[in-house]
N, C-alpha and C positions, 0 to 999 in steps of 0.2 A: 503494500499500500503507501502510495507518495505521501511525502510530509505533509503536501497541501491538502490532500484527503484526510490523514489524520487530525490535521488541525481543525477542519470543518466537523469532522467527527466529534472532537472534543468539545468545540463550540455547541454543538447541537446538543451533545449531552448536559452541559452545564445550563442550557437555556431550554428546555423543554416549551413545547407549546402551551399555553394556557388557553382552556376551553371552558369558558365561565357558565354557558347554557348550551344546550342543545338546539340546533337548528337545522332548517332544511331537509329534513327528515321526510322519507317518502310515505304514501298513504298509510302504510301497515304500520307506522310508527309515529303519525303526525300527532297524536295525543301527548306525545313526549315533547314536543317542539317547546322550547322556552324554559325548560326543567333544569335545575342544576343536577350534579350529581348527589348532591346530599338530598335533595326532593324526589329520588328516585326510590322505589322499593328495595328493600334487601335482596330481593331474588334478582332484581336487574343490576344493582350494584356488584353481586356477586357474579353474574354474568359477564360484565364488563371487566372485572379483575381478573377473571378466568380468559378473557380474550387474548390470542397473540396477534400482534400487529407485524406484519412482514414488512422490511424495509431494504430495499435495493439501492445500494449507493454506486453511483456511476462516476469514476474518476473524470475530474475536468478536463482532461486531455484525450477523452475517449472520442473516437471519430464519429463523424456525425451519422454516417451509415449504421454504426455500431448501437448508437444511442436509440435511433428510430427501430431498429430489429429488437431490442431489448424491452423498449415500451410496447413494440407489437406482441412479444412474446407474453409480458406480463398481462396484457390486456386480451389474451386468447379466449378466456372463458365468456365473453360478451361478442357482440358483433363487431366489425372491423372500424376502426377508427377512420373519419375524413381527414383530409390533409391538415385543416385547420385546428381539428382537436389534437393531431400530434403535435403541431407547432406550439399549442397551448402548453401541452406537457413538457416538453422539451425546452421551450424559450420563455417561460412565463416571467413576467415582470411589468415594468412601467410600459412598454409598448403594447402588450397584449391588454393591459387595464384600459389603455387609450382606445384601442378597437372596441373593447366592452362600452366605452363611455360613449363613443361616436355612433354606435349601433343602437343606442337608446334615444338619439338625437331625432327629434320630430321632423326636421327637414330630411333627414336621411330615411325615416320610416314612409315619410309621403312618397318618395322616389321609387322605394323598395315595393310598397304595398299600398296604395293611396286608399283604397276602400277601408282595409284595416285601419289605417292610420286615421281617416276620417270618423270612423264608427269609435274609436278607442280601443279597438280590439287586437291591435298588432303585440305580436309576442316574438321574443327573441328567438331564433332557430338554435333548438338544441343541439343540431349538426354544425353549428357556426358558420352556413353558408353565408350568412348578413356579414359577419367579421371578415370574413374571407374576402368578400367583394369590396368592402373598406380597404383591405391589404392590398388587393390587385389594384385599386384605383390610384394608392399611393406608388406602388410598382411602376404603373403606367406613366403616372406624373414624373417620376425620377429620368426617365428615358425610356420612352417606349420601342426605340430600335433595338436594344438589345435584349428586350423582353420575349421569353419563350415559356408557356403555361407548362411545356413538357420537361423543362429543367427546374419546376418548382421543388419537389419533393422526390427523393428515392421512390421508387415503385415497390408497392408491398410484395412481399415475398409470398409465394403460394403455400398454404397451408400443408402440411404433412397430414396425410391420414393414419 
């Protein structure tokens, strides 16, 4: 393990994330949204204490193609991810947050789906095609002459049976 990775891991272990309240739970557990650990039943607290959280640490200098392959393997239990969902996972930060913010902009929503925007029923695409549209507009604006959609991301690997 590289010293940079050990340093990151040491920092992570000293400063674990703080989760004050449960949120964004699906319909099977939505009654738990807003509760803190201390407000859960003993049975649920025990279940959380017994749960194993897997963590995959990918060294900073790992080639991009391998990062995408690793994430695809980790996600193999569900459906295949779209290109923008992979970008979010691999490069989350201020730029991804900007795409999220711009996707909620009313002007953008009117361009993307005028009827839904007018009716107030516009919803963000869970597959992130709206954020990808904004990202493509940025890429096109920077210099459309060199832009090629086929160079966007590595092609997904075929799943082994």
